[in-house]
MINULUM-397577 format. One record per residue: z, x, y of N, C-alpha, C, CB in turn. Coordinates in steps of 0.1 Angstrom, whole numbers, plus 5000, padded with zeros to 4 digits. Each point is the difference from the previous one (the first is absolute). Glycine has a CB too. Layout:
// MINULUM-397577
ZXYZXYZXYZXY ...
// end
This chain:
// MINULUM-397577
494748935071500750084990499950155003499449824983 501650255015500050145003499050074991502350005008 497250114996499150084991500550024986499150115021 500149864969500550024987499950154996499249774994 501950285001499950144995499650004986501850075016 497850054979499550004986500750114992497849935008 503450104997500750114993501049954989499750135021 500349754976501049954990499649884992501750095015 497049914981499549894992500450014985498149985017 502149914976500350004986499050074992501349795003 499150294988499050074991500449994986499650165018 499449864973500349994986500650134994498149834998 502750164992500550124993498850084995502149884994 498050255007498950094995500250014985499850135021 499549784971500250004986498850064992501449805003 497750265005498950074992499750135007499049774993 502050315009499850125007499150104992502249975011 497050104996499250114993501050114998497849935011 501950154978500950124998500050095012499549994976 501750065027500150095012500350144996500749805014 499050294995500450144998501050045010497750054990 503050055008501050045010499550115009501849954983 498150025030499550095010501050115004498549825008 501050284999500950105005500849935011498450194995 502949855007500849945011499350025013502150054987 498049855022499450015013500950085009499049784997 500450305012500750095009500949925008498150165000 503249885001500949935008500649874995498850105018 500849864970500449884994501050024989497849895006 503550124997501050034990500249884990501150155017 498249744986500249894990499450044987499949845019 499350264980499350044988500750114992497949935011 503350104993500850104993500949934990499950155020 499949884967500749944990501450074998497849934989 503350005012501350064998500350024986500849905021 500250184975500450014986500549874995500650245004 499349744983500449874994501449975004498450034981 501849845024501449965003500450035013500550024977 499050085030500550055013499549905011500050244992 500949705015499749925011499749854996499150205011 500949774976499749864997501149915004498750084981 502549955017501149915004500049985015501450084980 498450035027499949995015498949915004501050235002 497849794992498949915004500249864997498550194995 502149784994500349864997501149945009499350044976 501750055028501049955009499349975014501850144988 497249945016499349985012499349864999499750255004 499749734984499249884998500949875002498450134985 502949895011500949885000500950005013500050004975 499950105033500950015011499949915012500150234993 498749715008499749905011499750065013501549864988 498150275012499550055013501150045009498049874998 503150204997501150035009499650095012501549984980 497650125016499650095011499249935011499950184983 499349725013499349935010501049915009498049994985 503049965008500949925008500750085010500449864980 500050275017500650085009499150035012501350114982 497449915015499050035011499949885009498850154986 501249735008499949885008501349985009498449904983 502750135011501349995008499950095012501349954980 498150175018499850095012499049945010500550204986 498549735009499049945008500749885008498150074984 502849865009500749895007500850055012500149884978 500650235020500850065011499150035012501650094984 497249975013499150035011499549885006499450214989 500349695003499449885005500949925009498649994979 502750015017501049935008500150065014501349954980 498450185021500050065014498849975007501450184992 497449825001498749985007499649865002499450224990 501149695002499549865001501149904998497850074991 503249945019501249924999499749855000501250195011 497949774997499749865001499649944987499450035024 499750054969499549954987501150004989497750085006 503250024995501150004990500949885003499950254998 500449725014500849895004499449874994500950125021 497849874981499349884996500149994985498450015019 501550104974500049994985501449974995498150164999 502949895008501449974996500349855003500750245004 498849715008500149865003499449924989500050055024 498850004971499449924989500850004987497850065010 502850064988500850014988501349925000499150234997 501449755015501249925002499849855003501050215008 497849764995499749865005499949904989498850115018 501149934969500049904990498649944998502449965004 496650105001498649944998499650034986499450035024 499749894971499750014986499450134996499649765000 499750305010499450134996500950125002497949905006 503450074997501050115001500150084987501249875018 498450064971500250074987498950104997501049804992 498150235018499050104999500750134995498549895018 500950174972500550124996498950084993502349914997 497950215001499050084993500650034986499050105021 500449834969500650004986500250144995498949784996 502350244998500250134994500650105010498249964984 501950015029500550095010501349965005497750055007 503250054996501349975005499949995015501150124982 497749915024499850005014499749865005499250235000 501649715009499749875006498950015009502349934998 497049955004498950005009500549985015498649904982 502750135020500450005014499850135006501749834995 497350255000499650135005498849975009500950134980 498849945030498849985008499250125002501249815011 497650204986499050105004498649984995501950155000 496149834997498949905000498850024990500649995022 498549944977499149994990498649984996501749985000 497550044988498750024996499049924992501150175001 498049754998498849924997499249924992500450135009 498449884991499049954993500449884992499050205000 501749914995500049944996499749975002500550014996 499550035002500449984996499949974999500550025001 500049864990499949954997499850005002500349974994 500050075017500149964997499850004997500349975004 498150224986499750004994500249954995499750105003 501049795012499749954987500950074990497749955006 503449974989500950064991499949944986501650045019 498050044972499849954986500850084991497749925006 502550024982500850074990499450114993501149794998 499650314997499450114992500649994986499750145020 499449874970500449994987500550144995498449814996 501950214991500450134995499350024986502249995012 497750144985499450034987500949954988498950205011 500649794978500749974988500950124997498249844991 503050145004500950124997499650054986501849915015 498750204982499650074988500949974988498950175014 502249774988501049984989500549855000500750245002 499549714986500549874999501449995006498749964979 501649925027501349985006500050025014501050074979 498050005027500050025014499349885007500050264997 499749765016499449895007498649964994501350075021 498549804977498749954996499249975012501049914978 497750105020499149965012500249855004498350164992 502149764999500249865003501249985009499049944979 502050155021501149985008499650005015501450114983 497849995021499550015013499049895003500450245000 498849734991499049895002500749875004498450114984 502849875010500749885003500950025012500049944976 500150185029500850025012501550034997498449855012 501950184975501450024996500350155003499949824982 500050225030500250145003501450054998498249975017 502849964987501350044998500450024985500649895022 499050014970500250014986499250124994500549754999 498350265005499150114995500650145003498149845002 502350175011500650135004501250034992499149975023 501849934975501250024992499750044986501249845014 497750104981499650034986499550154999499449754996 499850295014499550135001501150105001498049925011 503050064997501150095002500850014986500249945025 500049954969500750014987499250084990501049775004 497750214996499150074991500150155003498549804997 501450245015500050145004501350074998498349945017 502849984982501350074996499950044986501349865016 498050064975499850044986498950104998500949784994 498050215014498850084999499650065013499249854981 501650255024499850055013498850085002502450005002 496950044987498850085001498749924999501350194991 498849685010498949914999499350005014501149854982 497950235019499350025013499349875005499750244995 499849684995499349885003501049905007498450044981 502849955013501049915006500550045014500749944976 499450195026500350055013498949965010501350194990 497549825006498949965009500049855002498650194992 501749734998500149865002501149965009499149974977 502150105022501149975008499750035015501550064981 497750055021499750045014499149895006500150244994 498949714999499249895005500849875002497950114990 503049875001500849885001500850005013500149984975 500450145028500850015013499149985012501550164989 497249885010499149985011499849855002498850224996 501049714992499849855001501349935005498450024981 502850035015501249945004500250025016501050044977 498650075028500050025014499149905007500450244997 498549734998499049915006500649864999498150144994 502349814994500449864999501349975007498850004978 502150105023501349975006500150055014501050024978 497950045027500150065014501050115000499349785010 500850304980501150104999499450144998501549834990 498250245021499350135000501050114994498649945019 502750034979500850104995499650044985501949925015 497350004979499650024987498950114999500549774994 498950265017498950105000500550144996498949885018 502350174987500450134995500450004985500850055023 499749844972500349984986498750014992502049865005 496950075000498750004993499550155000499549765007 500650315004499550135000500750094990499649975024 501850024975500750084990499649964986501950025015 497949854982499649964986498650064997501449795002 497750205007498650054998500050154998499149815013 501750264995500150144999500650044986500350025025 500749904971500550034986499049994990502249925008 496949974993499049984990499050124999500249755004 499550305008499150125001500650124995498849895019 502550124983500750124995500050004985501550005020 498649884973500049994986498650024994502049855001 497050105006498650004995499150035012500549844981 499450295023499250035012498649944999501350225002 498349725009498649955002499849874993499350235001 501749704994499749874994499649905010501750054982 497249885014499349915010500949885004497850074990 503149895001500949895004500850035013500149934976 500550195023500950045012499150035012501750094984 497249975014499150035012499549885006499350214989 500449695003499649875006501249935007498249984982 503050045012501249955006500250065014501049964977 498850175024500150075012499049955011500850204988 498049765007499049945009500549875005498250124988 502449805004500549875004501250025010499349904978 501550195019501250035009499550055014501450064980 497650035020499550055012499449895008499650224990 499649695004499449895007501149905005498050024985 503149965008501049915004500750065013500449924976 499750215024500650075012499050025011501550124985 497349835013498950015010499550155002500949795011 499350294978499450135000498749994993502350125001 496649845005498849974994499250124996499949795012 500150324995499450134995500750044987499450075024 501949924976500850044988499649914988501850095014 498149784989499649904989498750044995501349825011 497750214997498750044995500050124992499049905020 501850204984500150134993500649974986500250135022 500949804977500649974988499149924990502350015012 497049894994499149924992498950094994500549805014 499050294994498950084995500550094989498950005022 502450054979500650084989500149924987501250145017 499349744985500249914988498649974993502149905011 496950084997498749964995499350124993499849825018 500650304987499550124993500550014986499950125022 501449834976500650004987499549884992502050125009 497949774997499649884993499149915010502150014985 496650005013499149935010500249854999498450184998 502349774992500149854998501449955004498350024982 502550065024501349965004499949895011501050234994 499449655003499749895010500850015013499649864980 501650195019500850015012499450105009502049944988 497550175006499450115008498749955007501150184985 498149755007498849955005500349905012498950024978 502149905021500349905010500650075012500449834983 500550275015500650075011499050085008502150024987 496850035006499050075007499249915009499850154981 499949725015499449915009500949975012498849904980 502550075017501049975011500050115010501449884984 498750255012500150115009498750015009501550124983 497449875011498750015007499949885010498950114981 501549775016500049895009500950035012499649844981 501750205016500950025010499750125009501749904986 497550205009499550115008498849965008500950164983 498649725015498849965008498750054994501449995020 498650064968498850064994499449894991501050235000 498449675007499649884993498850024991500849875020 498250214984498950034991500550064987498550035020 502450074981500650064988500849904992500150225012 500649684995500749904993499149914992501850015018 497149964987499049914993499650084987499249895021 500550234980499650084988501250014990498450135014 502849894991501150014991500349864993501050185015 498749714992500249874994499049984990500949915021 497850134981499049994990500350084987498349965019 502250164984500450094988501149934992499450215013 501749744994501149944994499549884992501650085018 497549844987499549884994499250044987499949885022 499450234978499350054988501050044989498150085015 503049994990500950064990501149914995499550215011 501149714998501149924996499949865007501450204997 497649725000499949875006501249914997497550024999 503049925011501249914998500549965013500650124979 500449805021500649945012500450105011500749814986 500050305011500350095010498850065007502150064987 496949975005498750065006499349895008499950174982 500049715012499249895006500649975014499449914977 501950085024500649965013499750115011501849874988 498350265008499650105009498650005004501850144990 497349845000498649995003499749895010499550084976 501249815022499849885010500550045014500349844981 500850235020500550045013499150105007502349964992 497150135001499150105006498849925005500750184984 498849725009498949925005500449925012499149984977 502149965023500549935012500050095012501449854985 499150275013500150095012498650035006502050104990 496949895001498750025005499349875005499850194984 501049705017499549885005499449914989499750115022 500349934966499349924989501049914994498450194995 502049705012501049914996499649924987500849985024 497949994976499549924988500150074987498449895016 501350244984500150084988501550024996497950125005 502949905006501550024997500549874994500250165019 499449734986500549874994499549984986500149905023 498750134974499449984987500750094990497849945010 502550194994500750094991501449954997498650195009 502149765001501349964998500149874991500650105022 498449814980499949884992499850034985499149885020 500050224978499850054986501350064994497550045005 503150045004501350064995501049894997499550205014 500649704994501049894997499649934987500449975025 498350014973499649934988500350084988498249905013 501950234988500450094988501550024999497850115002 503049845008501450034999500749904991499950095024 501149974968500749914991501550025003498250024983 502350105019501450025002500449945014499950224986 501349725014500449945013500050105012501449854987 498950285010500050095011498650035005502050114990 497149895001498650025005499549885007499650154981 500749735015499549885006500649995014499849884978 501550155023500750005013499450105010502149924989 497650205006499550105008498649975005501450174988 497749795003498649985004499949875009499250114979 501549795017500049875008500550035015500349864979 500750235022500550045013498950075008502350014991 497050085002498950085007498949905005500550204985 499249705007499149905004500549925012499149984977 502249995023500649935011500050085013501549894984 498750245015499950095012498650015005501950134991 497149875000498750015004499649875008499450154980 501049735014499749875007500849995013499649904978 501650155023500849995012499350095011502149964987 497450165009499350085010498849935006500850204987 498649715006498849935004500449875007498650104982 502749875020500449885006499949874991499350105021 500549924966499949894991501449974994497650054995 503349895013501449984996500249914988500650055024 498649854975500249914988499750074987499349815015 499650274985499750084988501050104997497649965004 502950105007501150104999501249944993499150135020 501349754985501249944995499849964985500549915023 498350054974499749974986500250124991498449825007 501150304997500150124993501550044999497750075007 503049925004501450044999500849904991499850095023 499849794977500749904990499750044986499749825017 499150234980499750044986500850134997497749905001 502450195009500850124997501549974998498450125014 502149794993501449964999500349924987500250015025 498749924971500249934987500150094988498749815009 500750314993500150104990501350085001497550025000 502950005012501350085003500649955013499150204988 501849715011500649935012500850095009500049804987 500250335008500850095008499150125006502049944986 496750045013499150115004499950015015498749974979 501950145026500250015015498850005008502050124995 496949955001498850005008499449865001499550234993 500649694997499549865000500949915009499150034977 502249995023501049935008499750035015501750004982 498150135021499750045013498649955005501350214997 497749804995498749945003500049865003499050184986 501849745005500149865002500649975013500249964976 500950115028500649985013499150025012502250064989 497050055010499150035011498949895001500450244997 499149714991499049895000500649875006498850114980 502549875016500649885005500250015015501249974979 499250145026500150025015498749985007501850164996 497149894998498749985006499549865000499550234993 501049694997499649864998500949915008499250054978 501850005030500949925008501349964993498049925011 502250134976501249964993501150115003498749884981 501850125031500850115005501450004993498849995022 501849894976501350004994499950064986500649795013 498450174979499950054986499750155001499149784992 500150275018499650145001501350085003497749945008 503150015001501250085004501050004987499849935024 500349964970500950004988499550104989500649765005 498050244993499550094990500150145004498449834995 501450215017500150145004501550045000497949985014 503049934989501450044999500450034986500549855019 498950084971500350034986499450134996500049754995 498850285010499450134997500850125005497749885001 502650115012500750125005501550014995498649985021 501949914974501350014994500050084987500649785010 498250224983499850084988499450135002499849794988 499350225022499350135002499750015015498949994977 502050085030499950015014499050115005502349935001 496450044997498950095003499549975014499450034976 500050075031499649985014499049885002500350245003 498749744988499149895003500649865001498450144988 502449825001500649875001501149995011499549974976 501250145027501050005010499449975014501450164987 497549915016499349975013499449865000499550255002 499949714987499549865000501149905002498250084984 502949945010501149905002500550015015500750024976 499450105029500550015014499049935009501150224995 497649795003499049945009500149854998498550204998 501849754990500149854999501249955007498950024978 502250065022501249965008499650005015501650104983 497750005022499650005014499249895003500150255000 498949724992499149895002500749865001498250144989 502849855002500749874999500849985013500150024975 500650085029500750005013501349915001497850055009 502849924979501249925001501250095004499149854982 502050085021501250085004500450104989500849805013 499350324992500450124991498850064993502149894997 496750065005498950064993499650135005499249774996 500950265017499750135005500950104994499249905022 502150074977500950104994499750024985501849935016 497849964977499750014986498750094999501049774995 498150215014498850094999500350145002498649815008 502350225002500450145002500650064989500349955023 500549974969500750054989499050044989502049865005 496950064993499050044990499350135004499649764995 500150265018499350125004501050124998498649875016 502750114986500950104998500150044985501349935020 498649974972500050034985498850084996501349794996 497650205011498950084997500450155002498349825007 502450205004500550145002500950054989499849955025 501049964970500950034989499350054988501749845009 497250074987499250044989499450135001499649764996 499950275017499350135002500950124998498549885016 502850104989500950114998500250034985501249935021 498949974971500250024986498750064994501749814999 497250145005498750054994499850155004499049775001 501350265011499950145004500950094992499349935023 502050024975500950084992499650024986501849915015 497449994980499450014986498850084999501049784996 498650285015498850095000498749935003501250134984 498849745021498849935003499650025015500649834983 498150175019499450015013499949855005498750224995 501949755016500049875006499449985013502149974988 497050135016499550005013499149885003500150245000 499149714990499149895002500849875002498350114986 502849875006500849895002500750005014500449994975 500150135029500650025013499049965011501550184991 497349875008499049975011499849855000498950234997 500949704992499749865000501149925005498550044981 502749995015501249925004500450035014500749994977 499450145027500550035013499149975011501250184989 497549825009499149975011500349865006498250144989 502149765003500249875006501549975001497949934990 503050135002501449964999500950125000499349804987 500450305020500950125000499650105011500449974976 499850155021499850115010498550045000502350094996 497049875015498650025001499650154999499949795014 500950304992499750144999500150054986500850035024 500249924969500250044986498849954992502550005002 497049885001498949944993498850095002500849775003 499050295009498850085002500250144993499649895022 501650164978500250134993499749984985501850065017 498749834978499849984985498649974997502349914998 497050025010498649974998499150135001500349775009 500050315000499350135001500250094988500249995025 501150014971500350084988499349954988502350055010 497649824988499449954988498550025001501849834998 497650165014498650025002499650154996499949825018 501050274985499850144997499950024985501250075021 499549844971500050014985498849934994502550015001 497149885004499049924994499349915009501350014979 497449975019499149925009499649874993499350225011 501649694986499649884994499949895012501250064978 498249835018499949895010501349965005497949924990 503150085002501349955004500750105009500249894978 499650245020500650105009499250005014500850144981 497949835018499249995012500549885009498050114988 502349785005500549885007501350035006498749854985 502250215007501450025005500050105012500849964976 498350145024500050095011499449935012499850204984 499249725014499449935011501049915007497850004989 503049935003501049905006501150085006499449834983 501150285011501050085006499650055014500950064977 497949995024499450055012500049885011498650184988 501049715007499949885009501349975006498149914987 503050075005501349965005500650105009500349874979 499250265020500450105009499150025012501050124981 498149785021499150005012498950095000502049935012 497550124976499050104999498849944993501750184999 497749715007499049924994498750084998501149805010 498550285000498750074998500150094988499650005025 501550074973500250084988500049914987501350175013 499249714989500249914988498749954995502249945008 496850035001498849934996499250064988500049935024 499850204976499350064989500649984986499250175016 502249834984500749984988499949854996501650195005 498549725004499849864997498649974994501649945019 497450124987498649994995500050064986499050015023 501650104974500050064987500749914990499950235010 501149704994500849924990499149884995502150065012 496949904996499249894997498650044995501249865016 498650274982498650054998499649994985500450165018 500549824973499649994986499549864995501650194996 498649725013499749864996501249924995497750084995 503549995004501249934995500349885009500950224990 499249665004500349885008501549985001497849904992 502750155019501550005002500249945015500450204983 500349695018500149935013500950095009499749784989 501350295006500950085008499250115007501949954985 497250115007499250115006499149955011500050124978 499449765019499149945010500849965013498549924982 502750035016500849965011500450125008500949814987 499550305007500450125007498850065008501750054982 497149955011498850055007499749915012499150094979 501049785020499749915011501050025012499149844984 502150185013501050025011499850135007501749874987 497950235005499850145006498749995009501150114980 497949825015498849995008500249925012498750014979 502149895021500449925012500750105010500349794986 500650295009500750095009499150115006502049964986 496950075007499150105006498949945008500550144981 499549725021499149945008498749954993500950135018 499049894969498849954993500249864996499550234992 500349675017500449864997499149944989500849985024 497950054976499149954990500550034986498150015017 502150124981500450044986501449954997498650215002 502349785008501349954998499949854995500950165017 498349764989499849864996499550004986499549935023 499550154974499450014986501150024990497850085010 503050024992500950044989501349915000499150245002 501349715009501249914999499549874994501050105021 497849854982499649884993499750034985498949925022 500650194975499850034986501350014992498050135006 503149925000501350004994500549864997500550225011 499449704999500549864998499149914991501050025023 497750014977499149934991500350044986498349995018 502050144980500250054986501349954994498650205006 502549825002501349974995500949955011499750174981 500249715023500749955013501550014999498149855003 502550174985501450014999500450144995500249764995 499150355009500250134995501450055004497650055001 503049905010501350055004500649895009499450254998 501849715001500649905009499950045014501549934982 498850195022499950055013498750055004502450064999 496950024993498750055003499049905002500650204987 499449695004499049905002500249925013499849984975 501450005028500349935013499550085012502049894990 498350245010499550095010498550015001502150134998 497249874990498650004999499449885007500150144979 500549745018499549885006500250005015500549884979 500650175026500250015014499050095007502549964996 497350164998499050095006498649955000501550194992 498149744997498749944999499849895010499950064976 501149865026500049895010499850065014501549864986 499250255017499950075013498550055002502550064999 497050004990498650055001499049895002500750204985 499549695007499049895001500149935014500249974975 501050035031500249945013499550085011501949894991 497850235007499650095011498550054997502450075004 496949854988498650044998499149985012500349954976 
// end
């Protein structure tokens, strides 16, 4: 499973805010300048409904450059668009830009942080978006409701803040980064109407995290918490930012603080992830199991059960992982992280046909780098007629997503480093990995830099970063595999055997291609003892 990101986990509406005071405007932050009544409201709402036209123009410019710089990938993508394959319907919802654009992408997640949903605050007026709309995943209907409400009540700062966070969530669920500029405008409008309101500041933290601007996310979260120490979104975004910056001791303290102030599923799941990163899988599992026991809403059940599935998958327990994903999908049969997780667990269990079918369904709805690369590798591993071309098309679509994400103001260097190191421009992978390491020192950036250095033949430089990636105790088979391969390349055969074996013992199906290469390398090492 790709690294889980923590920048978009579902959160509860802030329904018990402490009274806030209005601070002085921040230097250089024109979002805190309140316009005269009525001035700019129509324009702001038009922006909110416009669908990101400015972003589309930027991406069209990017497409022109990409066609000159990466002709083969563009041809591959156009072949995919014309070939009638089931995934040709890939699109970025809400954008006029087709995914036949080519240029690359960013992480953890990611989900892969791990990619999780973000909730929104309760709005301040009846008739606007209700918290339940987003909890049920009715984003399009909720956003339409908010826009209708704001046409009637354009000075409702709470609804502008809610709209901003709804756009952030829509970008995540639809793989549509063009929503980020719209979110930014809506949040700025909220702060213009009510300077320093914690709802919008917390929304800015969520937006910054979604764009992988983690220093910015931390700064916005701290501002929001100064206004309201109990703002759940801000508490959670603060944990996310500290995790992604590699400040794990501070993240533990932030998780404890959040647990004291706003215990609940959004905090529990982050608390569990912080423990997992420190190698404490047992505590992480116990916390998630308690969270699942307290979950009642289908969205909460789906989210927590998926987190448990990811944890089990990371430990190579595919049967348990599949059981958790089944529970998640029983609560919400369209929950993409559970569909993706189930496909990965099926692939690791040898159910390749089901895994391919599942990932094809996922990328048709949300063409994000993690599932695109996973599907491409499954095609490569299968090796049927046309599979190599299909795999190349998936990797090219990663480039398309990256172009759109960059145009939406997102930093995609980690995704670029992870995807390009194995399936793209190796020099670009190293450039991106170095750039991301300059920004933050997490275990995921350490691993990405180590691997990018390795594929560029710089193993002696890579080894310290590979060691750093595994230093916290985080049990991740990919990290162990990378370290073992790098140690093999530097001549440390004993350590290479140790870490390659550890990777395969932990999660023997961690990657269709990587696991096969790990077994080959380990067999070579064992045969030459």
